[in-house]
DOBAVEX-23322 format. One record per residue (C-alpha): residue number from 1; residue in three letters; z, x, y. Coordinates in nm, 2 decimals. Last residue first. Layout:
<atom><resi>NUM</resi><resn>ALA</resn><z>Z</z><x>X</x><y>Y</y></atom>
...
END
This chain:
<atom><resi>138</resi><resn>GLN</resn><z>16.71</z><x>4.46</x><y>-2.81</y></atom>
<atom><resi>137</resi><resn>GLY</resn><z>16.80</z><x>4.82</x><y>-2.79</y></atom>
<atom><resi>136</resi><resn>LEU</resn><z>17.13</z><x>4.76</x><y>-2.60</y></atom>
<atom><resi>135</resi><resn>ARG</resn><z>17.23</z><x>4.50</x><y>-2.85</y></atom>
<atom><resi>134</resi><resn>ASP</resn><z>17.26</z><x>4.77</x><y>-3.11</y></atom>
<atom><resi>133</resi><resn>THR</resn><z>17.53</z><x>4.94</x><y>-2.89</y></atom>
<atom><resi>132</resi><resn>GLU</resn><z>17.72</z><x>4.61</x><y>-2.90</y></atom>
<atom><resi>131</resi><resn>GLU</resn><z>17.70</z><x>4.57</x><y>-3.28</y></atom>
<atom><resi>130</resi><resn>GLY</resn><z>17.79</z><x>4.94</x><y>-3.33</y></atom>
<atom><resi>129</resi><resn>ILE</resn><z>18.11</z><x>4.93</x><y>-3.12</y></atom>
<atom><resi>128</resi><resn>ILE</resn><z>18.33</z><x>4.84</x><y>-3.42</y></atom>
<atom><resi>127</resi><resn>GLU</resn><z>18.11</z><x>5.02</x><y>-3.67</y></atom>
<atom><resi>126</resi><resn>MET</resn><z>18.11</z><x>5.33</x><y>-3.46</y></atom>
<atom><resi>125</resi><resn>LEU</resn><z>18.49</z><x>5.33</x><y>-3.50</y></atom>
<atom><resi>124</resi><resn>GLU</resn><z>18.45</z><x>5.42</x><y>-3.87</y></atom>
<atom><resi>123</resi><resn>PRO</resn><z>18.23</z><x>5.71</x><y>-3.77</y></atom>
<atom><resi>122</resi><resn>HIS</resn><z>18.52</z><x>5.87</x><y>-3.59</y></atom>
<atom><resi>121</resi><resn>GLU</resn><z>18.46</z><x>6.25</x><y>-3.54</y></atom>
<atom><resi>120</resi><resn>ALA</resn><z>18.09</z><x>6.29</x><y>-3.58</y></atom>
<atom><resi>119</resi><resn>GLN</resn><z>17.97</z><x>5.95</x><y>-3.47</y></atom>
<atom><resi>118</resi><resn>LEU</resn><z>18.22</z><x>5.95</x><y>-3.18</y></atom>
<atom><resi>117</resi><resn>GLN</resn><z>18.10</z><x>6.29</x><y>-3.07</y></atom>
<atom><resi>116</resi><resn>THR</resn><z>17.74</z><x>6.19</x><y>-3.08</y></atom>
<atom><resi>115</resi><resn>LEU</resn><z>17.80</z><x>5.87</x><y>-2.90</y></atom>
<atom><resi>114</resi><resn>ALA</resn><z>18.01</z><x>6.04</x><y>-2.63</y></atom>
<atom><resi>113</resi><resn>THR</resn><z>17.75</z><x>6.31</x><y>-2.57</y></atom>
<atom><resi>112</resi><resn>MET</resn><z>17.47</z><x>6.05</x><y>-2.56</y></atom>
<atom><resi>111</resi><resn>MET</resn><z>17.66</z><x>5.84</x><y>-2.31</y></atom>
<atom><resi>110</resi><resn>ARG</resn><z>17.76</z><x>6.13</x><y>-2.09</y></atom>
<atom><resi>109</resi><resn>LEU</resn><z>17.41</z><x>6.26</x><y>-2.09</y></atom>
<atom><resi>108</resi><resn>GLN</resn><z>17.28</z><x>5.92</x><y>-1.99</y></atom>
<atom><resi>107</resi><resn>ALA</resn><z>17.53</z><x>5.89</x><y>-1.70</y></atom>
<atom><resi>106</resi><resn>ASP</resn><z>17.44</z><x>6.24</x><y>-1.58</y></atom>
<atom><resi>105</resi><resn>ALA</resn><z>17.07</z><x>6.18</x><y>-1.59</y></atom>
<atom><resi>104</resi><resn>LEU</resn><z>17.10</z><x>5.86</x><y>-1.40</y></atom>
<atom><resi>103</resi><resn>GLN</resn><z>17.33</z><x>6.02</x><y>-1.14</y></atom>
<atom><resi>102</resi><resn>GLN</resn><z>17.08</z><x>6.31</x><y>-1.11</y></atom>
<atom><resi>101</resi><resn>TYR</resn><z>16.79</z><x>6.08</x><y>-1.03</y></atom>
<atom><resi>100</resi><resn>ASN</resn><z>16.96</z><x>5.96</x><y>-0.72</y></atom>
<atom><resi>99</resi><resn>SER</resn><z>16.70</z><x>6.07</x><y>-0.47</y></atom>
<atom><resi>98</resi><resn>GLY</resn><z>16.46</z><x>5.79</x><y>-0.56</y></atom>
<atom><resi>97</resi><resn>PHE</resn><z>16.46</z><x>5.67</x><y>-0.92</y></atom>
<atom><resi>96</resi><resn>ILE</resn><z>16.41</z><x>5.31</x><y>-0.79</y></atom>
<atom><resi>95</resi><resn>GLN</resn><z>16.13</z><x>5.41</x><y>-0.55</y></atom>
<atom><resi>94</resi><resn>MET</resn><z>15.96</z><x>5.60</x><y>-0.82</y></atom>
<atom><resi>93</resi><resn>ALA</resn><z>15.98</z><x>5.30</x><y>-1.05</y></atom>
<atom><resi>92</resi><resn>LYS</resn><z>15.84</z><x>5.08</x><y>-0.78</y></atom>
<atom><resi>91</resi><resn>ILE</resn><z>15.54</z><x>5.31</x><y>-0.74</y></atom>
<atom><resi>90</resi><resn>GLY</resn><z>15.49</z><x>5.33</x><y>-1.12</y></atom>
<atom><resi>89</resi><resn>SER</resn><z>15.50</z><x>4.95</x><y>-1.16</y></atom>
<atom><resi>88</resi><resn>ILE</resn><z>15.80</z><x>4.80</x><y>-1.33</y></atom>
<atom><resi>87</resi><resn>GLU</resn><z>15.81</z><x>4.62</x><y>-1.66</y></atom>
<atom><resi>86</resi><resn>GLY</resn><z>16.04</z><x>4.38</x><y>-1.84</y></atom>
<atom><resi>85</resi><resn>GLY</resn><z>15.98</z><x>4.09</x><y>-1.60</y></atom>
<atom><resi>84</resi><resn>LEU</resn><z>16.22</z><x>4.22</x><y>-1.34</y></atom>
<atom><resi>83</resi><resn>GLU</resn><z>16.46</z><x>3.93</x><y>-1.37</y></atom>
<atom><resi>82</resi><resn>GLU</resn><z>16.45</z><x>3.95</x><y>-1.75</y></atom>
<atom><resi>81</resi><resn>GLU</resn><z>16.51</z><x>4.33</x><y>-1.76</y></atom>
<atom><resi>80</resi><resn>MET</resn><z>16.78</z><x>4.31</x><y>-1.50</y></atom>
<atom><resi>79</resi><resn>ASN</resn><z>16.96</z><x>4.03</x><y>-1.69</y></atom>
<atom><resi>78</resi><resn>LYS</resn><z>16.94</z><x>4.23</x><y>-2.00</y></atom>
<atom><resi>77</resi><resn>LEU</resn><z>17.09</z><x>4.53</x><y>-1.83</y></atom>
<atom><resi>76</resi><resn>GLY</resn><z>17.38</z><x>4.31</x><y>-1.70</y></atom>
<atom><resi>75</resi><resn>ASP</resn><z>17.43</z><x>4.16</x><y>-2.05</y></atom>
<atom><resi>74</resi><resn>ALA</resn><z>17.43</z><x>4.51</x><y>-2.20</y></atom>
<atom><resi>73</resi><resn>ALA</resn><z>17.69</z><x>4.63</x><y>-1.94</y></atom>
<atom><resi>72</resi><resn>LYS</resn><z>17.92</z><x>4.33</x><y>-2.02</y></atom>
<atom><resi>71</resi><resn>ARG</resn><z>17.88</z><x>4.40</x><y>-2.40</y></atom>
<atom><resi>70</resi><resn>ILE</resn><z>17.95</z><x>4.77</x><y>-2.35</y></atom>
<atom><resi>69</resi><resn>ASP</resn><z>18.27</z><x>4.67</x><y>-2.18</y></atom>
<atom><resi>68</resi><resn>ALA</resn><z>18.37</z><x>4.44</x><y>-2.46</y></atom>
<atom><resi>67</resi><resn>ALA</resn><z>18.28</z><x>4.71</x><y>-2.72</y></atom>
<atom><resi>66</resi><resn>ALA</resn><z>18.49</z><x>4.96</x><y>-2.53</y></atom>
<atom><resi>65</resi><resn>ALA</resn><z>18.80</z><x>4.74</x><y>-2.56</y></atom>
<atom><resi>64</resi><resn>ARG</resn><z>18.73</z><x>4.70</x><y>-2.93</y></atom>
<atom><resi>63</resi><resn>ALA</resn><z>18.70</z><x>5.08</x><y>-2.97</y></atom>
<atom><resi>62</resi><resn>SER</resn><z>19.02</z><x>5.13</x><y>-2.77</y></atom>
<atom><resi>61</resi><resn>ALA</resn><z>19.21</z><x>4.91</x><y>-3.01</y></atom>
<atom><resi>60</resi><resn>GLU</resn><z>19.05</z><x>5.08</x><y>-3.32</y></atom>
<atom><resi>59</resi><resn>ASP</resn><z>19.13</z><x>5.43</x><y>-3.21</y></atom>
<atom><resi>58</resi><resn>GLU</resn><z>19.01</z><x>5.70</x><y>-2.97</y></atom>
<atom><resi>57</resi><resn>VAL</resn><z>18.73</z><x>5.54</x><y>-2.78</y></atom>
<atom><resi>56</resi><resn>THR</resn><z>18.77</z><x>5.61</x><y>-2.40</y></atom>
<atom><resi>55</resi><resn>GLU</resn><z>18.45</z><x>5.81</x><y>-2.36</y></atom>
<atom><resi>54</resi><resn>LEU</resn><z>18.24</z><x>5.52</x><y>-2.49</y></atom>
<atom><resi>53</resi><resn>ALA</resn><z>18.37</z><x>5.29</x><y>-2.22</y></atom>
<atom><resi>52</resi><resn>ASP</resn><z>18.31</z><x>5.52</x><y>-1.94</y></atom>
<atom><resi>51</resi><resn>ALA</resn><z>17.96</z><x>5.60</x><y>-2.07</y></atom>
<atom><resi>50</resi><resn>ILE</resn><z>17.88</z><x>5.22</x><y>-2.10</y></atom>
<atom><resi>49</resi><resn>ARG</resn><z>18.01</z><x>5.14</x><y>-1.75</y></atom>
<atom><resi>48</resi><resn>THR</resn><z>17.82</z><x>5.44</x><y>-1.61</y></atom>
<atom><resi>47</resi><resn>LEU</resn><z>17.50</z><x>5.30</x><y>-1.76</y></atom>
<atom><resi>46</resi><resn>GLU</resn><z>17.58</z><x>4.97</x><y>-1.60</y></atom>
<atom><resi>45</resi><resn>ALA</resn><z>17.65</z><x>5.12</x><y>-1.26</y></atom>
<atom><resi>44</resi><resn>VAL</resn><z>17.34</z><x>5.34</x><y>-1.29</y></atom>
<atom><resi>43</resi><resn>TYR</resn><z>17.12</z><x>5.04</x><y>-1.34</y></atom>
<atom><resi>42</resi><resn>ALA</resn><z>17.29</z><x>4.84</x><y>-1.06</y></atom>
<atom><resi>41</resi><resn>LYS</resn><z>17.25</z><x>5.12</x><y>-0.81</y></atom>
<atom><resi>40</resi><resn>GLY</resn><z>16.89</z><x>5.17</x><y>-0.90</y></atom>
<atom><resi>39</resi><resn>ILE</resn><z>16.81</z><x>4.80</x><y>-0.87</y></atom>
<atom><resi>38</resi><resn>ASP</resn><z>16.99</z><x>4.79</x><y>-0.54</y></atom>
<atom><resi>37</resi><resn>LYS</resn><z>16.79</z><x>5.08</x><y>-0.40</y></atom>
<atom><resi>36</resi><resn>ALA</resn><z>16.46</z><x>4.93</x><y>-0.53</y></atom>
<atom><resi>35</resi><resn>SER</resn><z>16.54</z><x>4.61</x><y>-0.34</y></atom>
<atom><resi>34</resi><resn>SER</resn><z>16.62</z><x>4.29</x><y>-0.52</y></atom>
<atom><resi>33</resi><resn>SER</resn><z>16.35</z><x>4.01</x><y>-0.50</y></atom>
<atom><resi>32</resi><resn>ALA</resn><z>16.31</z><x>3.98</x><y>-0.88</y></atom>
<atom><resi>31</resi><resn>SER</resn><z>16.69</z><x>3.94</x><y>-0.91</y></atom>
<atom><resi>30</resi><resn>ILE</resn><z>16.98</z><x>4.18</x><y>-0.96</y></atom>
<atom><resi>29</resi><resn>ASP</resn><z>17.34</z><x>4.08</x><y>-0.93</y></atom>
<atom><resi>28</resi><resn>LYS</resn><z>17.40</z><x>4.06</x><y>-1.31</y></atom>
<atom><resi>27</resi><resn>GLY</resn><z>17.29</z><x>4.42</x><y>-1.34</y></atom>
<atom><resi>26</resi><resn>GLU</resn><z>17.57</z><x>4.53</x><y>-1.11</y></atom>
<atom><resi>25</resi><resn>VAL</resn><z>17.58</z><x>4.64</x><y>-0.75</y></atom>
<atom><resi>24</resi><resn>LYS</resn><z>17.90</z><x>4.83</x><y>-0.68</y></atom>
<atom><resi>23</resi><resn>GLY</resn><z>17.75</z><x>5.17</x><y>-0.61</y></atom>
<atom><resi>22</resi><resn>GLN</resn><z>17.53</z><x>5.44</x><y>-0.73</y></atom>
<atom><resi>21</resi><resn>GLY</resn><z>17.16</z><x>5.48</x><y>-0.76</y></atom>
<atom><resi>20</resi><resn>CYS</resn><z>16.92</z><x>5.53</x><y>-1.04</y></atom>
<atom><resi>19</resi><resn>GLY</resn><z>16.61</z><x>5.41</x><y>-1.21</y></atom>
<atom><resi>18</resi><resn>ALA</resn><z>16.47</z><x>5.11</x><y>-1.39</y></atom>
<atom><resi>17</resi><resn>LEU</resn><z>16.24</z><x>5.00</x><y>-1.67</y></atom>
<atom><resi>16</resi><resn>LEU</resn><z>16.09</z><x>5.32</x><y>-1.79</y></atom>
<atom><resi>15</resi><resn>ILE</resn><z>16.43</z><x>5.49</x><y>-1.81</y></atom>
<atom><resi>14</resi><resn>MET</resn><z>16.53</z><x>5.20</x><y>-2.03</y></atom>
<atom><resi>13</resi><resn>ALA</resn><z>16.32</z><x>5.33</x><y>-2.31</y></atom>
<atom><resi>12</resi><resn>GLY</resn><z>16.52</z><x>5.66</x><y>-2.33</y></atom>
<atom><resi>11</resi><resn>PHE</resn><z>16.85</z><x>5.47</x><y>-2.33</y></atom>
<atom><resi>10</resi><resn>PHE</resn><z>16.73</z><x>5.24</x><y>-2.60</y></atom>
<atom><resi>9</resi><resn>ALA</resn><z>16.61</z><x>5.51</x><y>-2.83</y></atom>
<atom><resi>8</resi><resn>ALA</resn><z>16.94</z><x>5.69</x><y>-2.80</y></atom>
<atom><resi>7</resi><resn>ALA</resn><z>17.13</z><x>5.37</x><y>-2.87</y></atom>
<atom><resi>6</resi><resn>VAL</resn><z>16.92</z><x>5.30</x><y>-3.18</y></atom>
<atom><resi>5</resi><resn>THR</resn><z>16.98</z><x>5.66</x><y>-3.30</y></atom>
<atom><resi>4</resi><resn>ALA</resn><z>17.35</z><x>5.64</x><y>-3.23</y></atom>
<atom><resi>3</resi><resn>HIS</resn><z>17.38</z><x>5.31</x><y>-3.41</y></atom>
<atom><resi>2</resi><resn>LYS</resn><z>17.19</z><x>5.43</x><y>-3.72</y></atom>
<atom><resi>1</resi><resn>MET</resn><z>17.41</z><x>5.74</x><y>-3.74</y></atom>
END
């Protein structure tokens, strides 16, 4: 349950850092000069990567594969945070959220649903992905 709580806190906090979008831009592609649109696309892409990974966990092998995908997403989100200085002004945040708020909300809901289901049905597998989900909150 610790991992799910940490992940939930992280996802809520990350809303303050970036917004939404959709596309092939990833967190590793973001720099301080990136457009709000690209930041949003990258943020949603990384959250979607996490949601996709979590939804595939059924056994130990799939949990290990999911952990690798979550690690890639965490690295992309960390790059974004570093490049953007950890904070975004209110106006920039509104530009990032833009008209794609629904994609962000959908990705976050998918992640939280998958984490909750995983914790309830396969707590032993949470240990495998736990280290990576813990990285999300750092």
